[in-house]
C-alpha positions in Angstrom: 0.0 0.0 0.0 1.4 3.4 -0.8 1.9 5.7 2.1 2.5 2.9 4.6 5.6 2.2 6.6 6.6 -1.3 5.5 6.6 -4.2 7.9 10.4 -4.6 8.0 10.6 -1.0 9.4 8.1 -1.7 12.3 8.8 -2.8 15.8 6.0 -5.0 17.2 7.4 -7.4 19.8 7.1 -6.4 23.5 10.7 -7.7 24.2 12.1 -5.3 21.5 10.3 -2.4 23.2 11.4 -3.5 26.7 15.0 -3.9 25.5 15.1 -0.4 23.9 13.6 1.2 27.0 16.1 -0.6 29.3 19.3 -0.2 27.2 18.5 2.5 24.6 19.9 6.0 24.5 17.4 8.9 24.9 16.8 12.1 23.0 13.9 14.3 24.0 12.3 17.7 23.8 8.9 19.0 25.0 7.1 17.2 22.1 8.8 13.8 21.7 11.0 11.3 23.5 13.1 9.1 21.2 14.8 6.0 22.5 17.2 4.2 20.2 19.4 1.2 20.2 21.6 -0.3 17.4 20.2 -3.5 16.0 22.0 -6.3 14.1 20.0 -5.6 11.0 20.3 -3.8 7.7 17.3 -1.6 8.3 16.0 0.7 11.0 12.8 -0.3 12.8 10.4 2.0 14.5 7.9 1.6 17.4 5.4 4.3 18.4 3.9 4.9 21.8 1.0 7.3 22.4 -0.4 7.0 25.8 -4.1 7.4 26.6 -3.1 10.1 29.1 -1.4 12.0 26.2 -4.3 11.8 23.8 -7.5 10.5 25.5 -9.4 9.7 22.3 -8.3 6.6 20.3 -8.8 8.5 17.0 -6.3 11.2 18.1 -3.8 8.6 19.1 -4.2 6.8 15.8 -3.9 10.1 13.9 -0.6 10.9 15.7 0.8 7.5 14.9 -0.2 7.7 11.2 1.4 11.2 11.0 4.6 10.0 12.6 4.8 6.9 10.4 4.4 9.2 7.4 7.2 11.4 8.5 9.4 8.4 9.0 8.4 6.9 5.6 9.2 10.1 3.8 12.6 10.6 5.4 13.6 7.0 5.7 16.5 7.3 3.2 18.1 9.9 5.4 17.6 8.2 8.8 20.6 6.2 9.9 20.2 2.4 9.3 20.7 -0.4 11.7 18.9 1.2 14.6 15.7 0.5 16.5 13.7 3.5 17.5 10.8 3.9 20.0 9.1 7.3 19.7 7.1 8.3 22.7 4.7 11.2 22.0 4.3 13.8 24.7 1.1 15.8 25.4 2.3 19.0 23.7 2.4 17.1 20.4 -1.2 16.0 20.6 -3.3 18.2 18.3 -0.2 19.6 16.5 -0.3 19.8 12.7 1.8 17.6 10.4 4.6 20.1 9.8 5.1 20.6 13.6 5.3 16.8 14.1 7.8 16.5 11.2 10.0 19.3 12.6 9.9 17.9 16.1 11.0 14.4 15.0 13.7 15.6 12.5 15.2 18.0 15.0 15.6 15.3 17.6 17.2 12.9 15.1 19.6 15.6 13.9 20.6 16.4 17.4 21.7 12.9 18.0 23.3 12.6 14.5 20.8 10.0 13.4 19.5 12.0 10.4 21.8 12.9 7.5 
């Protein structure tokens, strides 16, 4: 499907999330927290966390996840490979427009030299 982040770029397993939360490095600002950990793969994988406390309505949580996946998909070629990422959305990002979400994510990745 066009516009979707392919399966090989998604993190689904709880043990992968737990591993990244325990051992991963952290970059954060007032909008997003990004945890990342090198993996032994050719690709980077991404997991998204939007807590119900951050966005109480499921539709809002899903919209945020869709928008983040789209940012990732569009910039995938410039994001460093071989790294697992978990993006944790903070309350300030809920209700933000696409451009703000894009800017927040790319700024964090650039800060940690994960975006070329």
